[in-house]
C-alpha positions in Angstrom: -30.4 189.7 21.3 -31.7 192.9 22.8 -35.0 193.3 24.2 -37.4 194.8 22.0 -40.4 196.6 22.7 -42.5 196.7 19.5 -44.1 200.5 19.5 -46.8 200.9 17.1 -47.4 204.1 15.2 -50.3 204.7 13.6 -50.4 206.3 9.9 -53.0 208.2 8.5 -53.9 210.7 11.8 -54.5 214.2 10.7 -53.4 216.5 13.8 -55.1 219.7 14.1 -54.9 222.5 16.7 -57.7 223.3 18.8 -58.7 226.3 17.0 -58.5 224.7 13.7 -56.2 227.1 12.3 -52.9 224.5 11.9 -52.7 221.1 11.3 -50.5 218.3 9.9 -50.2 214.8 8.9 -47.6 213.1 10.5 -46.0 209.8 8.8 -46.6 207.9 12.2 -48.6 209.2 15.3 -47.6 207.2 18.8 -49.1 207.1 22.0 -46.3 205.7 24.3 -47.1 204.3 27.6 -43.5 204.1 29.1 -40.3 205.5 28.8 -38.9 202.6 27.1 -41.0 203.1 24.2 -40.4 206.6 23.7 -36.8 205.3 23.6 -37.7 203.1 21.0 -39.6 205.7 18.9 -36.4 207.9 19.2 -33.9 205.1 17.9 -36.4 204.3 14.9 -36.5 207.8 14.1 -32.8 208.1 14.1 -32.7 205.1 12.0 -34.9 206.5 9.4 -33.8 209.9 9.7 -37.0 211.6 10.8 -37.7 214.1 13.1 -40.0 214.0 16.4 -42.4 216.4 17.5 -44.2 215.8 21.2 -47.5 217.2 21.1 -50.0 217.6 24.3 -53.4 219.4 24.3 -52.4 220.9 21.2 -54.0 224.1 22.4 -51.4 226.5 20.9 -52.8 228.7 18.2 -49.6 228.1 16.1 -47.8 225.5 14.5 -45.3 224.9 16.9 -46.6 221.3 17.4 -46.7 220.2 13.6 -44.8 217.8 12.3 -45.1 215.6 9.0 -42.5 212.8 10.0 -43.0 211.3 14.1 -45.7 212.5 16.5 -45.8 211.6 19.9 -48.9 212.5 21.7 -47.9 211.8 25.7 -51.9 211.6 27.3 -51.6 208.2 27.8 -48.3 209.0 30.4 -50.3 211.4 32.7 -49.8 209.7 36.4 -49.4 211.8 39.7 -46.4 210.2 40.8 -45.5 212.0 43.9 -46.9 214.5 46.4 -44.8 215.9 49.0 -47.2 217.6 51.7 -44.3 219.0 53.5 -42.7 220.9 50.6 -46.1 221.3 49.2 -44.7 219.9 45.7 -46.0 217.6 43.4 -44.3 215.2 40.7 -46.2 214.1 37.6 -45.6 212.7 34.5 -45.7 215.2 31.9 -48.8 214.0 29.6 -51.1 215.0 32.7 -53.4 217.5 31.6 -54.1 220.5 34.4 -57.6 219.7 34.2 -57.0 216.4 36.1 -54.1 217.5 38.0 -56.3 220.5 39.9 -58.9 218.1 40.7 -56.1 215.8 42.2 -54.3 218.3 44.0 -57.7 219.6 45.6 -58.1 216.0 47.1 -54.7 216.5 49.0 -55.7 220.4 49.9 -53.3 221.8 47.3 -53.7 224.1 44.2 -51.5 225.7 41.7 -51.0 229.3 42.4 -51.8 230.4 39.1 -53.1 228.9 36.0 -54.2 229.6 32.1 -57.4 230.4 31.2 -57.5 226.6 29.9 -56.6 223.5 31.5 -57.0 221.1 28.7 -53.4 221.1 28.3 -50.7 218.7 29.1 -48.1 219.7 31.7 -44.9 219.7 29.5 -46.7 221.8 26.9 -48.1 224.4 29.4 -44.3 225.4 30.3 -43.0 224.5 26.6 -44.5 227.6 25.2 -44.7 229.8 28.5 -48.4 230.0 29.4 -49.5 232.5 31.7 -52.0 234.2 33.5 -51.9 237.6 35.6 -50.9 238.9 38.8 -47.7 241.4 39.3 -46.7 239.0 42.1 -47.0 235.7 40.0 -44.9 235.0 37.3 -45.6 232.5 34.2 -46.4 229.3 34.7 -43.0 227.6 34.3 -42.0 229.5 37.3 -44.0 227.1 39.3 -41.9 224.3 38.4 -39.1 223.3 40.6 -37.7 220.2 38.8 -37.9 218.1 35.4 -36.6 215.1 33.9 -35.9 215.1 30.1 -35.1 212.2 27.7 -32.3 213.7 25.1 -32.2 212.6 21.5 -29.4 210.2 22.2 -31.6 208.2 25.0 -30.2 209.6 28.1 -32.5 211.1 30.9 -31.3 213.8 32.5 -32.7 215.5 36.1 -33.0 219.0 36.2 -33.6 221.1 38.8 -32.3 224.6 40.5 -29.3 222.5 42.0 -28.8 220.0 39.2 -28.1 220.5 35.4 -28.9 224.1 36.3 -28.2 225.8 32.7 -30.3 222.6 31.2 -32.9 223.5 33.9 -33.5 227.2 33.0 -33.5 226.2 29.2 -36.0 223.2 29.8 -38.2 225.4 31.9 -39.7 227.1 28.6 -38.3 224.4 26.2 -40.3 225.1 23.1 -40.3 221.3 22.3 -36.8 221.4 21.0 -34.5 219.8 23.8 -36.1 216.3 24.4 -39.0 214.7 25.5 -40.0 216.0 28.9 -40.9 213.1 31.1 -41.7 214.3 34.6 -42.4 218.0 35.9 -42.2 218.9 39.5 -44.6 221.6 40.5 -44.3 224.0 43.6 -47.8 224.2 45.0 -49.6 226.4 47.5 -52.3 225.5 49.9 -55.9 225.2 48.2 -57.8 228.5 48.0 -61.0 229.9 47.1 -60.9 232.9 44.9 -63.5 235.8 44.5 -63.9 237.4 41.4 -65.2 240.5 40.9 -65.9 242.2 37.6 -66.8 246.1 36.8 -67.3 248.4 34.2 -64.8 251.4 33.7 -63.1 253.2 31.2 -59.6 253.1 29.5 -58.8 256.6 30.6 -59.5 255.5 34.2 -57.7 252.4 34.4 -54.4 253.5 32.6 -54.3 256.4 34.7 -54.6 254.3 37.8 -53.0 251.3 36.9 -50.7 251.3 39.9 -53.6 251.3 42.1 -55.7 248.6 40.4 -52.2 246.5 40.6 -51.9 247.1 44.3 -55.7 246.6 45.0 -55.7 242.9 43.6 -53.7 239.9 43.5 -54.7 238.8 40.0 -55.8 242.1 38.3 -56.6 242.1 34.6 -58.6 244.3 32.3 -60.6 243.7 28.9 -60.7 246.9 26.6 -63.5 247.1 24.0 -61.7 248.3 21.0 -63.3 251.2 18.9 -64.7 252.7 22.5 -63.3 253.8 26.0 -65.1 250.8 27.5 -63.4 248.4 29.8 -64.0 245.9 32.1 -62.0 245.4 35.1 -61.6 242.0 36.7 -60.2 241.3 40.3 -59.6 237.9 41.5 -58.4 237.7 45.1 -58.2 234.9 47.6 -61.0 234.7 49.8 -62.9 232.8 53.0 -66.3 233.3 51.5 -68.3 230.3 50.4 -68.9 229.7 46.7 -71.5 231.4 44.8 -72.1 232.6 41.5 -73.8 235.2 39.4 -73.5 233.7 36.3 -76.4 233.3 34.0 -76.5 230.6 31.7 -79.0 231.7 29.4 -77.1 235.3 28.7 -74.0 234.0 28.9 -74.5 231.1 26.6 -77.5 231.9 24.5 -76.8 235.3 24.1 -73.0 235.6 24.9 -72.1 232.7 22.3 -74.6 232.1 19.5 -75.9 236.0 19.0 -72.3 236.7 19.2 -71.0 234.7 16.3 -74.2 235.4 14.3 -73.5 238.7 14.4 -69.7 238.7 13.9 -70.5 236.6 10.7 -72.9 239.2 9.5 -70.1 241.8 10.4 -67.7 239.9 7.5 -69.8 241.7 5.0 -70.4 245.1 6.7 -67.1 245.4 8.9 -68.2 248.6 10.3 -70.8 246.7 12.4 -68.0 245.7 14.4 -67.7 248.8 16.6 -71.2 248.6 17.4 -71.2 245.0 18.2 -68.3 245.7 20.7 -70.3 248.4 22.3 -73.6 246.6 22.0 -72.1 243.7 24.0 -70.2 245.7 26.6 -73.6 247.3 27.6 -75.1 243.4 27.5 -72.7 241.6 29.4 -70.3 243.7 30.8 -71.9 246.8 32.2 -73.0 245.7 35.6 -71.0 244.6 38.9 -70.7 240.8 38.8 -69.0 238.7 41.3 -68.4 234.7 41.6 -66.7 232.7 44.5 -65.1 229.4 43.6 -62.4 227.1 44.1 -59.4 228.8 42.6 -58.9 226.6 39.6 -62.7 227.2 38.6 -62.2 231.1 38.4 -58.8 231.1 36.7 -60.4 228.6 33.9 -63.1 229.9 31.5 -64.5 228.9 28.3 -62.5 230.0 25.3 -65.8 230.0 23.3 -64.9 230.2 19.6 -62.3 229.4 17.2 -59.9 232.5 16.8 -56.6 234.0 15.7 -54.6 235.5 18.5 -51.5 237.4 19.4 -50.3 237.8 22.5 -46.8 239.9 23.3 -45.3 240.8 26.5 -44.1 244.6 26.7 -42.2 246.2 29.6 -44.9 247.1 32.2 -44.0 250.6 32.2 -45.3 250.7 28.7 -48.7 249.6 29.1 -50.2 253.0 28.6 -48.4 254.2 25.9 -48.6 250.9 23.8 -52.5 250.9 24.5 -53.3 254.5 23.7 -51.3 253.5 20.3 -53.3 251.0 19.2 -56.6 252.6 20.0 -55.4 255.6 18.0 -54.1 253.3 14.9 -57.9 251.8 15.0 -59.2 255.3 15.2 -57.1 256.5 12.3 -58.0 253.8 10.1 -61.7 253.3 10.0 -61.1 250.5 7.7 -59.3 248.4 10.1 -61.6 246.3 12.5 -60.7 244.8 16.1 -62.7 242.5 17.9 -63.3 242.5 21.5 -61.6 242.1 24.1 -58.2 243.2 24.2 -57.2 241.4 27.5 -54.6 243.0 29.3 -52.5 241.1 32.0 -49.2 241.6 34.1 -46.6 239.3 35.1 -43.7 239.4 37.3 -40.4 239.1 35.7 -38.1 236.1 36.0 -34.8 234.2 35.1 -36.2 231.7 32.6 -33.8 232.1 29.6 -36.9 232.3 26.9 -39.4 233.7 29.0 -41.1 236.8 27.7 -40.8 238.2 31.2 -36.8 237.8 31.4 -35.6 240.1 33.9 -38.6 242.5 33.6 -42.1 243.0 34.9 -44.1 242.6 31.7 -47.7 243.2 30.4 -49.2 241.1 28.1 -51.7 242.6 25.8 -53.3 239.9 23.8 -55.3 240.7 20.8 -57.9 238.5 19.2 -60.0 237.8 15.8 -62.7 235.4 15.9 -63.7 233.1 13.0 -67.4 233.1 13.4 -68.8 229.8 11.7 -65.2 229.0 11.0 -64.9 232.0 8.6 -62.0 233.9 8.3 -62.1 237.7 9.1 -59.3 239.7 7.1 -57.0 240.6 10.1 -53.8 241.3 8.4 -53.8 245.1 9.1 -54.6 244.7 12.4 -52.2 242.1 13.1 -49.2 244.5 11.5 -50.1 247.5 13.4 -50.3 245.5 16.6 -46.9 243.7 15.9 -45.7 247.2 14.7 -46.5 248.6 18.3 -45.2 245.7 20.3 -41.8 245.7 18.7 -41.4 249.4 19.2 -41.9 249.1 22.7 -39.5 246.3 23.4 -42.0 243.5 23.1 -41.9 239.7 22.9 -44.1 237.4 21.4 -46.0 234.5 23.3 -44.4 231.3 22.1 -47.6 229.7 21.8 -49.2 232.3 19.6 -49.0 233.3 15.6 -46.3 235.9 15.4 -43.8 236.8 12.4 -40.7 236.9 14.3 -37.7 235.2 13.4 -34.0 234.6 14.9 -32.5 237.7 14.3 -35.6 239.2 16.1 -35.2 236.7 19.2 -31.5 237.4 19.3 -32.1 241.1 20.1 -35.3 240.5 22.5 -33.6 237.8 24.6 -30.2 238.3 26.1 -29.8 234.5 27.1 -30.8 233.4 23.5 -27.1 232.4 22.7 -27.0 230.2 25.8 -30.5 228.6 25.0 -29.1 227.6 21.6 -25.9 226.2 22.6 -27.9 223.8 25.1 -30.2 223.1 22.4 -27.4 222.3 19.9 -25.7 220.1 22.5 -28.6 218.3 23.6 -30.0 217.9 20.2 -26.8 218.0 17.5 -29.0 216.6 14.7 -32.3 218.7 15.0 -34.3 215.6 15.8 -36.9 217.8 17.7 -37.1 220.4 15.0 -40.1 221.6 12.7 -40.7 224.4 10.2 -41.7 226.7 13.2 -38.8 226.0 15.1 -36.4 226.2 11.8 -37.5 230.2 11.6 -36.4 230.7 15.5 -33.2 229.0 15.3 -32.1 229.8 11.6 
């Protein structure tokens, strides 16, 4: 009689993503604590002909993690397995949240060179969807991954790195959750550092005309554009030896920045023309003076995503930045009924060789648009969304995998030279499509 671990799945669990824009009711919900348990779950799925979806922090503003079959939440497999002080590398179980990893690394005098806005996300999920930040010398977060282990549908464990299972490695560094269950991830770190953040007002014309200089001047440069205006907030973040300090003001940032904004955006759902005034008012209120903060790197990279929101975020070739943004601005000016919440966040990322990376073989500009849902209420956004997607597609854009987009396999075949390679690896590793769901069917079929 073979040794059998009884794994218990829970029924009746309702899964929802952070923004509560997508959800599903998996038949069984598992929180395994060991590889053996995951193997059991996959065996059970195979016997019952069920699909499996692995989920981390559930932060993706899309249905990429949803399933009605089996859901595996990796939160209990969250240990730091190894810290290599010589190579400055750390190996972790895939369920660890970056928020915990940041603190752990800091104890060893290490840090990740770049992080996204949110750290309540699991290591395998961050790489699975191609999380990114900004910095033209820095790639998307998966470029910091030097090795990983993958448990495939057949129960085999594959070690992948730049020297072993090379093809699978280039696919698995941005895996969309469709190649198997990522068990461990090894990140390349850097010595711990502090960042100085300086934010100052500017205009869209100035920033777009001097983009090169801004990119040279600051290692992690981004800017926020306030639609329906020329207003821009430029944000420089750079390593510093200065002691921690902050000019943030709780009262303004929270009481005004949060509660007042949500209330005014709610009112604007009845009077859409208010949005242009709200954007200008908040720029004047919170972004029109220079602000400086110094803190340990991860505290500057992370910021509060305050309310529930719909977002799109596409990467276009960096040389198209000015043209695309001016087109978006013109579209809003020519269409007074179309409203756009602030900010449009513009970030820059180095090209890489990861097959499904939006920055595959080209330095890129990510242009993130947003529509908040004040008090959970949806604001009409279809026109804005389609206009934006049209401009992004026209300039050779590729959508962020975690965000909502309307692309299908035909689009991806055009966008990604390595798409067929990824497909053949996926079909080899998961011939029966155990790890697919409706989001992924649109991608691969």
